[in-house]
C-alpha positions in Angstrom: -208.6 -74.1 -155.3 -205.0 -75.2 -156.2 -201.8 -75.2 -154.2 -198.3 -74.6 -155.3 -196.0 -77.8 -155.3 -195.0 -78.6 -151.6 -197.9 -76.7 -150.0 -199.5 -78.8 -147.6 -203.0 -77.7 -146.3 -203.8 -80.6 -143.9 -203.0 -78.8 -140.6 -204.8 -75.4 -141.3 -207.3 -74.2 -138.9 -211.0 -73.9 -139.9 -210.6 -70.2 -140.0 -207.8 -70.5 -142.5 -209.9 -73.0 -144.5 -212.6 -70.5 -144.6 -210.2 -67.7 -145.8 -208.9 -70.1 -148.4 -212.6 -70.7 -149.6 -213.4 -67.1 -149.7 -210.2 -66.2 -151.5 -211.0 -68.9 -154.1 -214.5 -67.4 -154.6 -213.2 -64.0 -155.1 -210.5 -65.0 -157.2 -212.8 -66.8 -159.5 -215.0 -63.8 -159.7 -212.2 -61.2 -160.5 -209.7 -63.5 -162.5 -212.0 -66.2 -163.8 -209.9 -69.0 -162.4 -209.3 -70.8 -159.1 -206.9 -69.3 -156.6 -203.4 -70.7 -156.1 -202.3 -71.0 -152.3 -198.5 -70.5 -152.4 -197.9 -71.0 -148.7 -199.6 -72.4 -145.6 -197.5 -73.6 -142.5 -194.7 -74.7 -144.7 -191.5 -72.8 -145.5 -189.7 -69.9 -143.6 -191.7 -66.8 -142.9 -190.4 -63.4 -142.0 -192.1 -63.1 -138.7 -190.7 -65.4 -136.2 -194.2 -66.0 -134.6 -196.0 -65.9 -137.9 -199.5 -67.1 -137.9 -198.5 -69.5 -140.6 -196.8 -71.6 -138.1 -200.0 -72.0 -136.0 -202.1 -73.1 -139.2 -203.9 -69.7 -139.3 -202.5 -68.2 -142.4 -202.3 -68.6 -146.1 -200.6 -66.7 -149.1 -202.3 -66.5 -152.3 -200.9 -65.7 -155.8 -202.0 -62.5 -157.4 -200.4 -63.3 -161.0 -203.7 -63.4 -162.7 -205.5 -60.6 -160.9 -205.7 -57.4 -162.8 -205.9 -55.1 -159.8 -204.2 -56.9 -156.7 -205.4 -54.0 -154.6 -209.0 -54.3 -155.4 -208.6 -58.0 -154.7 -207.2 -57.4 -151.3 -209.9 -54.8 -150.5 -212.6 -57.4 -151.7 -211.0 -60.1 -149.5 -211.0 -57.5 -146.4 -214.6 -56.8 -147.0 -215.7 -60.6 -147.3 -213.7 -61.9 -144.7 -214.6 -59.1 -142.0 -212.8 -57.8 -139.1 -211.4 -61.1 -137.7 -209.0 -61.4 -140.7 -205.9 -59.4 -141.6 -205.3 -59.2 -145.4 -202.0 -57.8 -146.4 -201.0 -57.0 -150.1 -197.4 -58.1 -150.4 -195.3 -57.5 -153.6 -196.1 -60.8 -155.2 -198.8 -62.3 -153.1 -201.7 -61.6 -150.6 -201.2 -62.8 -147.0 -204.3 -63.7 -145.1 -204.5 -64.7 -141.4 -206.9 -65.1 -138.6 -206.7 -62.7 -135.9 -210.0 -62.3 -133.9 -211.0 -58.7 -133.3 -211.6 -59.7 -129.7 -208.0 -60.6 -129.4 -206.5 -57.2 -130.4 
């Protein structure tokens, strides 16, 4: 697993670390290389109360994935109901949101 320059993972929750680990495994299986995390709780995010600011979200690069939708679908399957996986135009956003809290 790698990070884009300036991304700091030190304050991620255990749940976000788990998501990063799963994203790395899936990315290695699909693209043959480690995943790149492009955002954690750094930078500005479109949603004011973004899970990024709590340390519960990551964004991952999709440059090397031949089928980003298949990558997102596999992440949803492997992470389960407590995670939200959103395919954006240039990355996949993953955040922890326990099903019991919905």
